Biopython code that builds the backbone (N, CA, C, O; Angstrom):
import numpy as np
from Bio.PDB.StructureBuilder import StructureBuilder

atoms = [
    (1, "MET", "N", (-13.367, -2.033, 10.218)),
    (1, "MET", "CA", (-11.950, -1.849, 9.984)),
    (1, "MET", "C", (-11.582, -0.415, 10.327)),
    (1, "MET", "O", (-12.277, 0.527, 9.945)),
    (2, "SER", "N", (-10.476, -0.261, 11.056)),
    (2, "SER", "CA", (-10.059, 1.086, 11.415)),
    (2, "SER", "C", (-9.193, 1.667, 10.309)),
    (2, "SER", "O", (-8.442, 0.958, 9.640)),
    (3, "GLN", "N", (-9.319, 2.960, 10.140)),
    (3, "GLN", "CA", (-8.583, 3.662, 9.094)),
    (3, "GLN", "C", (-7.453, 4.434, 9.752)),
    (3, "GLN", "O", (-7.662, 5.070, 10.785)),
    (4, "LEU", "N", (-6.268, 4.390, 9.177)),
    (4, "LEU", "CA", (-5.104, 4.989, 9.800)),
    (4, "LEU", "C", (-4.890, 6.458, 9.459)),
    (4, "LEU", "O", (-4.271, 7.176, 10.245)),
    (5, "LYS", "N", (-5.380, 6.928, 8.317)),
    (5, "LYS", "CA", (-5.265, 8.337, 7.913)),
    (5, "LYS", "C", (-3.824, 8.830, 7.931)),
    (5, "LYS", "O", (-3.415, 9.550, 8.842)),
    (6, "VAL", "N", (-3.067, 8.441, 6.929)),
    (6, "VAL", "CA", (-1.662, 8.836, 6.887)),
    (6, "VAL", "C", (-1.423, 10.152, 6.171)),
    (6, "VAL", "O", (-0.326, 10.703, 6.257)),
    (7, "GLY", "N", (-2.403, 10.662, 5.477)),
    (7, "GLY", "CA", (-2.264, 11.971, 4.851)),
    (7, "GLY", "C", (-1.827, 11.925, 3.412)),
    (7, "GLY", "O", (-1.676, 10.862, 2.811)),
    (8, "GLU", "N", (-1.625, 13.134, 2.867)),
    (8, "GLU", "CA", (-1.334, 13.276, 1.445)),
    (8, "GLU", "C", (0.044, 12.773, 1.044)),
    (8, "GLU", "O", (0.201, 12.172, -0.019)),
    (9, "ASN", "N", (1.032, 13.012, 1.876)),
    (9, "ASN", "CA", (2.405, 12.662, 1.525)),
    (9, "ASN", "C", (3.034, 11.860, 2.661)),
    (9, "ASN", "O", (3.777, 12.414, 3.471)),
    (10, "PRO", "N", (2.741, 10.549, 2.726)),
    (10, "PRO", "CA", (3.268, 9.756, 3.839)),
    (10, "PRO", "C", (4.797, 9.664, 3.795)),
    (10, "PRO", "O", (5.402, 9.640, 2.724)),
    (11, "ALA", "N", (5.399, 9.614, 4.971)),
    (11, "ALA", "CA", (6.850, 9.461, 5.087)),
    (11, "ALA", "C", (7.262, 8.084, 4.564)),
    (11, "ALA", "O", (6.439, 7.172, 4.475)),
    (12, "GLU", "N", (8.538, 7.944, 4.221)),
    (12, "GLU", "CA", (9.011, 6.695, 3.636)),
    (12, "GLU", "C", (8.715, 5.465, 4.503)),
    (12, "GLU", "O", (8.303, 4.443, 3.955)),
    (13, "PRO", "N", (8.904, 5.511, 5.831)),
    (13, "PRO", "CA", (8.570, 4.311, 6.616)),
    (13, "PRO", "C", (7.095, 3.905, 6.489)),
    (13, "PRO", "O", (6.770, 2.718, 6.508)),
    (14, "VAL", "N", (6.222, 4.883, 6.361)),
    (14, "VAL", "CA", (4.791, 4.596, 6.196)),
    (14, "VAL", "C", (4.537, 4.033, 4.798)),
    (14, "VAL", "O", (3.749, 3.102, 4.634)),
    (15, "ARG", "N", (5.198, 4.593, 3.802)),
    (15, "ARG", "CA", (5.053, 4.062, 2.438)),
    (15, "ARG", "C", (5.515, 2.612, 2.379)),
    (15, "ARG", "O", (4.891, 1.785, 1.715)),
    (16, "LYS", "N", (6.604, 2.306, 3.068)),
    (16, "LYS", "CA", (7.098, 0.927, 3.108)),
    (16, "LYS", "C", (6.091, 0.011, 3.804)),
    (16, "LYS", "O", (5.893, -1.132, 3.390)),
    (17, "GLU", "N", (5.462, 0.514, 4.853)),
    (17, "GLU", "CA", (4.428, -0.263, 5.551)),
    (17, "GLU", "C", (3.237, -0.521, 4.626)),
    (17, "GLU", "O", (2.690, -1.623, 4.601)),
    (18, "ILE", "N", (2.847, 0.490, 3.876)),
    (18, "ILE", "CA", (1.746, 0.345, 2.917)),
    (18, "ILE", "C", (2.121, -0.686, 1.850)),
    (18, "ILE", "O", (1.305, -1.534, 1.490)),
    (19, "PHE", "N", (3.349, -0.611, 1.348)),
    (19, "PHE", "CA", (3.802, -1.562, 0.326)),
    (19, "PHE", "C", (3.769, -2.986, 0.876)),
    (19, "PHE", "O", (3.292, -3.903, 0.207)),
    (20, "GLN", "N", (4.275, -3.167, 2.084)),
    (20, "GLN", "CA", (4.278, -4.496, 2.715)),
    (20, "GLN", "C", (2.848, -5.020, 2.853)),
    (20, "GLN", "O", (2.581, -6.183, 2.552)),
    (21, "ALA", "N", (1.935, -4.169, 3.305)),
    (21, "ALA", "CA", (0.541, -4.576, 3.470)),
    (21, "ALA", "C", (-0.088, -4.930, 2.123)),
    (21, "ALA", "O", (-0.888, -5.862, 2.034)),
    (22, "LEU", "N", (0.266, -4.202, 1.100)),
    (22, "LEU", "CA", (-0.256, -4.473, -0.243)),
    (22, "LEU", "C", (0.218, -5.834, -0.743)),
    (22, "LEU", "O", (-0.577, -6.623, -1.254)),
    (23, "VAL", "N", (1.497, -6.105, -0.596)),
    (23, "VAL", "CA", (2.038, -7.402, -1.019)),
    (23, "VAL", "C", (1.401, -8.530, -0.213)),
    (23, "VAL", "O", (1.042, -9.568, -0.769)),
    (24, "ASP", "N", (1.262, -8.326, 1.099)),
    (24, "ASP", "CA", (0.630, -9.346, 1.950)),
    (24, "ASP", "C", (-0.800, -9.633, 1.505)),
    (24, "ASP", "O", (-1.224, -10.788, 1.458)),
    (25, "ALA", "N", (-1.537, -8.577, 1.180)),
    (25, "ALA", "CA", (-2.930, -8.756, 0.733)),
    (25, "ALA", "C", (-2.978, -9.557, -0.564)),
    (25, "ALA", "O", (-3.835, -10.424, -0.731)),
    (26, "GLN", "N", (-2.064, -9.270, -1.470)),
    (26, "GLN", "CA", (-2.037, -9.994, -2.741)),
    (26, "GLN", "C", (-1.583, -11.441, -2.531)),
    (26, "GLN", "O", (-2.032, -12.339, -3.243)),
    (27, "ASP", "N", (-0.710, -11.668, -1.571)),
    (27, "ASP", "CA", (-0.275, -13.025, -1.247)),
    (27, "ASP", "C", (-1.413, -13.857, -0.660)),
    (27, "ASP", "O", (-1.400, -15.085, -0.741)),
    (28, "ARG", "N", (-2.393, -13.182, -0.071)),
    (28, "ARG", "CA", (-3.551, -13.887, 0.502)),
    (28, "ARG", "C", (-4.660, -14.048, -0.535)),
    (28, "ARG", "O", (-5.838, -14.153, -0.194)),
    (29, "ALA", "N", (-4.263, -14.065, -1.803)),
    (29, "ALA", "CA", (-5.171, -14.333, -2.931)),
    (29, "ALA", "C", (-6.166, -13.218, -3.205)),
    (29, "ALA", "O", (-7.198, -13.455, -3.832)),
    (30, "MET", "N", (-5.878, -12.013, -2.749)),
    (30, "MET", "CA", (-6.710, -10.862, -3.085)),
    (30, "MET", "C", (-6.223, -10.363, -4.443)),
    (30, "MET", "O", (-5.017, -10.325, -4.686)),
    (31, "SER", "N", (-7.132, -9.984, -5.323)),
    (31, "SER", "CA", (-6.715, -9.473, -6.628)),
    (31, "SER", "C", (-5.989, -8.142, -6.455)),
    (31, "SER", "O", (-6.081, -7.504, -5.406)),
    (32, "VAL", "N", (-5.273, -7.737, -7.487)),
    (32, "VAL", "CA", (-4.543, -6.471, -7.434)),
    (32, "VAL", "C", (-5.510, -5.316, -7.170)),
    (32, "VAL", "O", (-5.258, -4.479, -6.303)),
    (33, "ALA", "N", (-6.608, -5.274, -7.914)),
    (33, "ALA", "CA", (-7.586, -4.189, -7.737)),
    (33, "ALA", "C", (-8.191, -4.207, -6.334)),
    (33, "ALA", "O", (-8.329, -3.161, -5.700)),
    (34, "GLN", "N", (-8.549, -5.395, -5.854)),
    (34, "GLN", "CA", (-9.126, -5.508, -4.505)),
    (34, "GLN", "C", (-8.122, -5.072, -3.449)),
    (34, "GLN", "O", (-8.474, -4.367, -2.504)),
    (35, "SER", "N", (-6.866, -5.492, -3.611)),
    (35, "SER", "CA", (-5.849, -5.166, -2.612)),
    (35, "SER", "C", (-5.577, -3.664, -2.579)),
    (35, "SER", "O", (-5.394, -3.092, -1.505)),
    (36, "ARG", "N", (-5.548, -3.027, -3.741)),
    (36, "ARG", "CA", (-5.326, -1.572, -3.771)),
    (36, "ARG", "C", (-6.447, -0.838, -3.058)),
    (36, "ARG", "O", (-6.200, 0.090, -2.287)),
    (37, "LYS", "N", (-7.673, -1.252, -3.314)),
    (37, "LYS", "CA", (-8.823, -0.608, -2.667)),
    (37, "LYS", "C", (-8.793, -0.843, -1.155)),
    (37, "LYS", "O", (-8.999, 0.086, -0.374)),
    (38, "PHE", "N", (-8.538, -2.076, -0.751)),
    (38, "PHE", "CA", (-8.484, -2.433, 0.662)),
    (38, "PHE", "C", (-7.413, -1.615, 1.399)),
    (38, "PHE", "O", (-7.669, -1.061, 2.468)),
    (39, "ILE", "N", (-6.224, -1.551, 0.818)),
    (39, "ILE", "CA", (-5.114, -0.842, 1.458)),
    (39, "ILE", "C", (-5.368, 0.665, 1.477)),
    (39, "ILE", "O", (-5.050, 1.331, 2.462)),
    (40, "ALA", "N", (-5.936, 1.204, 0.407)),
    (40, "ALA", "CA", (-6.269, 2.630, 0.385)),
    (40, "ALA", "C", (-7.222, 2.971, 1.519)),
    (40, "ALA", "O", (-7.037, 3.971, 2.213)),
    (41, "GLU", "N", (-8.240, 2.143, 1.706)),
    (41, "GLU", "CA", (-9.207, 2.388, 2.783)),
    (41, "GLU", "C", (-8.559, 2.218, 4.150)),
    (41, "GLU", "O", (-8.801, 3.012, 5.059)),
    (42, "LYS", "N", (-7.747, 1.200, 4.294)),
    (42, "LYS", "CA", (-7.102, 0.916, 5.586)),
    (42, "LYS", "C", (-6.181, 2.048, 6.028)),
    (42, "LYS", "O", (-6.157, 2.417, 7.202)),
    (43, "PHE", "N", (-5.417, 2.599, 5.073)),
    (43, "PHE", "CA", (-4.426, 3.612, 5.425)),
    (43, "PHE", "C", (-4.910, 5.042, 5.190)),
    (43, "PHE", "O", (-4.195, 5.997, 5.494)),
    (44, "GLY", "N", (-6.101, 5.191, 4.659)),
    (44, "GLY", "CA", (-6.648, 6.534, 4.460)),
    (44, "GLY", "C", (-5.948, 7.310, 3.360)),
    (44, "GLY", "O", (-5.781, 8.526, 3.454)),
    (45, "VAL", "N", (-5.537, 6.592, 2.307)),
    (45, "VAL", "CA", (-4.914, 7.221, 1.148)),
    (45, "VAL", "C", (-5.758, 6.898, -0.077)),
    (45, "VAL", "O", (-6.682, 6.088, -0.005)),
    (46, "THR", "N", (-5.443, 7.527, -1.191)),
    (46, "THR", "CA", (-6.184, 7.246, -2.419)),
    (46, "THR", "C", (-5.594, 6.005, -3.100)),
    (46, "THR", "O", (-4.473, 5.593, -2.803)),
    (47, "GLU", "N", (-6.362, 5.426, -4.005)),
    (47, "GLU", "CA", (-5.844, 4.296, -4.764)),
    (47, "GLU", "C", (-4.690, 4.753, -5.660)),
    (47, "GLU", "O", (-3.776, 3.977, -5.939)),
    (48, "GLY", "N", (-4.730, 6.001, -6.106)),
    (48, "GLY", "CA", (-3.620, 6.552, -6.885)),
    (48, "GLY", "C", (-2.331, 6.586, -6.077)),
    (48, "GLY", "O", (-1.258, 6.269, -6.589)),
    (49, "GLN", "N", (-2.447, 6.975, -4.805)),
    (49, "GLN", "CA", (-1.271, 6.971, -3.931)),
    (49, "GLN", "C", (-0.755, 5.544, -3.738)),
    (49, "GLN", "O", (0.453, 5.307, -3.727)),
    (50, "VAL", "N", (-1.676, 4.604, -3.587)),
    (50, "VAL", "CA", (-1.273, 3.207, -3.429)),
    (50, "VAL", "C", (-0.507, 2.743, -4.666)),
    (50, "VAL", "O", (0.509, 2.059, -4.547)),
    (51, "ARG", "N", (-0.990, 3.112, -5.844)),
    (51, "ARG", "CA", (-0.289, 2.737, -7.084)),
    (51, "ARG", "C", (1.118, 3.343, -7.130)),
    (51, "ARG", "O", (2.074, 2.679, -7.528)),
    (52, "GLN", "N", (1.232, 4.607, -6.719)),
    (52, "GLN", "CA", (2.550, 5.258, -6.704)),
    (52, "GLN", "C", (3.489, 4.555, -5.727)),
    (52, "GLN", "O", (4.656, 4.314, -6.036)),
    (53, "ILE", "N", (2.970, 4.231, -4.552)),
    (53, "ILE", "CA", (3.767, 3.539, -3.540)),
    (53, "ILE", "C", (4.150, 2.148, -4.033)),
    (53, "ILE", "O", (5.272, 1.690, -3.821)),
    (54, "GLU", "N", (3.206, 1.487, -4.690)),
    (54, "GLU", "CA", (3.476, 0.163, -5.252)),
    (54, "GLU", "C", (4.632, 0.245, -6.255)),
    (54, "GLU", "O", (5.543, -0.581, -6.217)),
    (55, "GLN", "N", (4.598, 1.229, -7.141)),
    (55, "GLN", "CA", (5.655, 1.385, -8.139)),
    (55, "GLN", "C", (6.983, 1.709, -7.473)),
    (55, "GLN", "O", (8.022, 1.167, -7.848)),
    (56, "GLU", "N", (6.944, 2.597, -6.484)),
    (56, "GLU", "CA", (8.169, 2.960, -5.761)),
    (56, "GLU", "C", (8.767, 1.728, -5.082)),
    (56, "GLU", "O", (9.980, 1.521, -5.130)),
    (57, "GLY", "N", (7.931, 0.920, -4.458)),
    (57, "GLY", "CA", (8.406, -0.291, -3.803)),
    (57, "GLY", "C", (9.025, -1.273, -4.782)),
    (57, "GLY", "O", (10.046, -1.894, -4.489)),
    (58, "LEU", "N", (8.402, -1.410, -5.950)),
    (58, "LEU", "CA", (8.951, -2.298, -6.978)),
    (58, "LEU", "C", (10.281, -1.748, -7.507)),
    (58, "LEU", "O", (11.247, -2.493, -7.675)),
    (59, "ASP", "N", (10.317, -0.446, -7.763)),
    (59, "ASP", "CA", (11.534, 0.188, -8.302)),
    (59, "ASP", "C", (12.719, 0.036, -7.352)),
    (59, "ASP", "O", (13.855, -0.164, -7.781)),
    (60, "HIS", "N", (12.431, 0.135, -6.050)),
    (60, "HIS", "CA", (13.504, 0.111, -5.047)),
    (60, "HIS", "C", (13.663, -1.257, -4.367)),
    (60, "HIS", "O", (14.459, -1.414, -3.441)),
    (61, "GLN", "N", (12.892, -2.241, -4.845)),
    (61, "GLN", "CA", (12.971, -3.601, -4.290)),
    (61, "GLN", "C", (12.804, -3.629, -2.774)),
    (61, "GLN", "O", (13.564, -4.279, -2.057)),
    (62, "TRP", "N", (11.772, -2.892, -2.300)),
    (62, "TRP", "CA", (11.498, -2.893, -0.862)),
    (62, "TRP", "C", (11.075, -4.277, -0.414)),
    (62, "TRP", "O", (10.490, -5.032, -1.190)),
    (63, "PRO", "N", (11.367, -4.614, 0.836)),
    (63, "PRO", "CA", (10.857, -5.887, 1.370)),
    (63, "PRO", "C", (9.333, -5.888, 1.314)),
    (63, "PRO", "O", (8.709, -4.851, 1.542)),
    (64, "PRO", "N", (8.758, -6.969, 1.031)),
    (64, "PRO", "CA", (9.279, -8.341, 1.054)),
    (64, "PRO", "C", (9.802, -8.845, -0.276)),
    (64, "PRO", "O", (9.905, -10.061, -0.441)),
    (65, "LEU", "N", (10.132, -8.012, -1.217)),
    (65, "LEU", "CA", (10.640, -8.488, -2.516)),
    (65, "LEU", "C", (12.035, -9.068, -2.387)),
    (65, "LEU", "O", (12.612, -9.514, -3.378)),
]
sb = StructureBuilder()
sb.init_structure("model")
sb.init_model(0)
sb.init_chain("A")
sb.init_seg("    ")
for serial, (resi, resn, name, xyz) in enumerate(atoms, 1):
    if name == "N":
        sb.init_residue(resn, " ", resi, " ")
    sb.init_atom(name, np.array(xyz, "f"), 0.0, 1.0, " ", f" {name:<3s}", serial, name[0])
structure = sb.get_structure()
């Protein structure tokens, strides 16, 4: 799997892409913990960043919500 390396503070379009990928992973029957780890590795961010992005996406009702 290739890693994208988005850095410490990804721009909003990248955060939205990460959120979409996270939701897609969970829709494919991946557990929340598994999906966070998978997406963190894929995008080169920490699981903490994924959690923050997840919360931001939920708060702002980003697609695909």
